[in-house]
C-alpha positions as CSV (number, residue, x, y, z in Angstrom):
1,X,89.8,-17.6,42.5
2,X,87.9,-16.3,45.5
3,X,84.2,-15.7,45.3
4,X,83.3,-12.2,44.4
5,X,80.6,-10.5,46.5
6,X,78.3,-8.2,44.6
7,X,75.6,-5.7,45.6
8,X,72.7,-5.0,43.3
9,X,71.6,-1.5,44.1
10,X,68.3,-1.7,42.2
11,X,66.7,-5.1,42.1
12,X,64.0,-4.2,39.7
13,X,63.2,-6.5,36.8
14,X,66.6,-6.0,35.2
15,X,68.6,-5.8,38.4
16,X,67.0,-8.9,39.8
17,X,67.7,-10.8,36.6
18,X,71.4,-9.8,36.7
19,X,71.5,-10.7,40.4
20,X,70.1,-14.1,39.7
21,X,72.7,-14.7,37.0
22,X,75.5,-13.7,39.5
23,X,74.0,-16.1,42.0
24,X,74.0,-18.9,39.4
25,X,77.7,-18.3,39.1
26,X,78.2,-18.9,42.9
27,X,78.7,-15.2,43.7
28,X,77.2,-13.9,46.9
29,X,74.7,-11.1,45.9
30,X,73.5,-8.5,48.4
31,X,70.8,-5.9,48.2
32,X,69.3,-3.4,50.6
33,X,65.6,-3.7,51.6
34,X,65.5,-0.4,53.5
35,X,62.7,1.8,52.0
36,X,62.0,-0.6,49.2
37,X,58.6,-1.8,48.0
38,X,57.0,-5.2,48.6
39,X,57.3,-5.9,44.9
40,X,61.1,-5.2,45.0
41,X,61.5,-7.3,48.1
42,X,59.7,-10.2,46.3
43,X,61.9,-9.9,43.2
44,X,65.1,-9.9,45.3
45,X,63.9,-12.9,47.3
46,X,62.9,-14.8,44.1
47,X,66.4,-14.0,42.6
48,X,68.1,-15.4,45.7
49,X,69.6,-12.1,46.7
50,X,70.8,-11.7,50.4
51,X,69.2,-8.7,52.2
52,X,71.8,-6.6,54.0
53,X,69.1,-4.3,55.3
54,X,70.8,-1.0,54.5
55,X,72.7,0.3,51.5
56,X,75.7,1.1,53.7
57,X,75.8,-2.5,55.0
58,X,75.4,-3.9,51.5
59,X,78.2,-1.8,50.1
60,X,80.5,-2.6,53.0
61,X,79.9,-6.4,52.5
62,X,80.6,-6.3,48.7
63,X,83.5,-6.2,46.4
64,X,81.5,-4.8,43.4
65,X,78.4,-2.6,43.2
66,X,76.1,-2.9,40.2
67,X,73.6,-0.1,39.5
68,X,71.2,-1.4,36.9
69,X,68.3,0.8,35.8
70,X,66.3,1.5,32.7
71,X,68.2,3.8,30.2
72,X,65.7,6.6,30.7
73,X,66.5,6.8,34.4
74,X,70.3,6.6,34.1
75,X,71.1,10.3,34.1
76,X,68.8,11.1,37.0
77,X,70.2,8.1,39.0
78,X,73.8,9.2,38.3
79,X,73.1,12.7,39.6
């Protein structure tokens, strides 16, 4: 089976943890640092996520996009 490439759209605490799990399973995991905070950048780096720079580049490089956010933010994010 070929390696699946994933983009984690929101590498907050939950997203970074999911991204780290995907990395542990040998998947390439992208994220986009554009307009993100220093704390988010550090979480993504610590999780082993690969920075694509922009969301467009991350999505184009990936087979699957994961949007992980706290339940209270889900409706607003979906909109």
